[in-house]
C-alpha positions in Angstrom: 140.6 167.4 38.2 142.5 169.7 40.6 145.4 170.0 38.1 142.9 171.1 35.4 141.4 173.9 37.5 144.9 175.0 38.6 146.0 175.0 35.0 143.0 177.1 34.0 143.4 179.5 36.9 147.1 180.1 35.9 145.9 181.4 32.5 144.4 184.8 31.8 140.9 184.9 30.3 142.0 185.0 26.7 144.4 182.1 27.2 141.7 180.1 28.9 139.3 180.6 26.0 142.1 179.7 23.5 143.0 176.6 25.5 139.4 175.5 25.7 138.8 176.1 21.9 141.9 174.0 21.1 140.4 171.3 23.3 137.1 171.7 21.3 135.1 172.8 24.3 134.5 175.9 26.5 135.9 177.2 29.7 132.4 177.1 31.2 132.1 173.4 30.4 135.4 172.6 31.9 134.7 174.5 35.1 131.3 173.0 35.4 132.7 169.5 34.8 135.3 170.0 37.6 132.7 171.4 40.0 130.3 168.5 39.6 133.1 165.9 39.2 131.7 165.0 35.8 133.5 162.2 33.8 135.1 163.8 30.8 135.3 161.8 27.6 138.5 159.9 26.8 139.0 162.1 23.8 138.6 165.3 25.7 141.1 164.1 28.3 143.7 163.4 25.6 143.1 166.8 24.0 143.5 168.5 27.4 146.7 166.6 28.0 148.1 167.5 24.6 147.0 171.2 24.7 148.4 171.6 28.3 151.7 170.0 27.1 151.3 167.3 29.7 150.6 169.7 32.7 147.2 168.0 33.0 147.7 164.3 32.3 144.6 162.2 31.4 145.3 159.9 34.4 144.4 162.8 36.7 141.2 163.5 34.9 140.0 159.9 34.5 141.8 157.5 36.8 139.2 154.9 35.9 140.5 154.6 32.3 143.3 152.1 31.4 145.4 154.7 29.6 148.2 152.3 28.9 145.8 150.1 27.0 144.1 153.0 25.3 147.4 154.6 24.1 148.5 151.3 22.7 145.3 150.8 20.9 145.4 154.3 19.4 149.1 153.8 18.4 148.2 150.5 16.6 145.2 152.2 14.9 147.5 155.0 13.7 150.2 152.6 12.5 147.5 150.6 10.5 146.2 153.8 9.0 149.7 154.9 7.9 150.3 151.5 6.4 147.1 151.7 4.4 147.9 155.2 3.2 151.4 154.1 2.2 150.0 151.1 0.3 147.5 153.3 -1.5 150.2 155.7 -2.5 152.4 152.8 -3.8 149.4 151.5 -5.9 149.0 154.9 -7.6 
């Protein structure tokens, strides 16, 4: 969680607010979560990683999660969804 707080502190107030909004949360929630060492949801960890452009990897936020497995599962789900959409378009 240290990387998250360092990332936030490197931003000005407006940038912090914008970052938190893109992560679908608030700066206050993120700071509180860091201070009480709260476990963030998997989804929030992935949004933070994406919105920080990798500066705050999910592994640093939740080392207890098997991120390799989760990423593979998400990729498989996305591929299946794309295949279903493509089949639907082909049947139109």
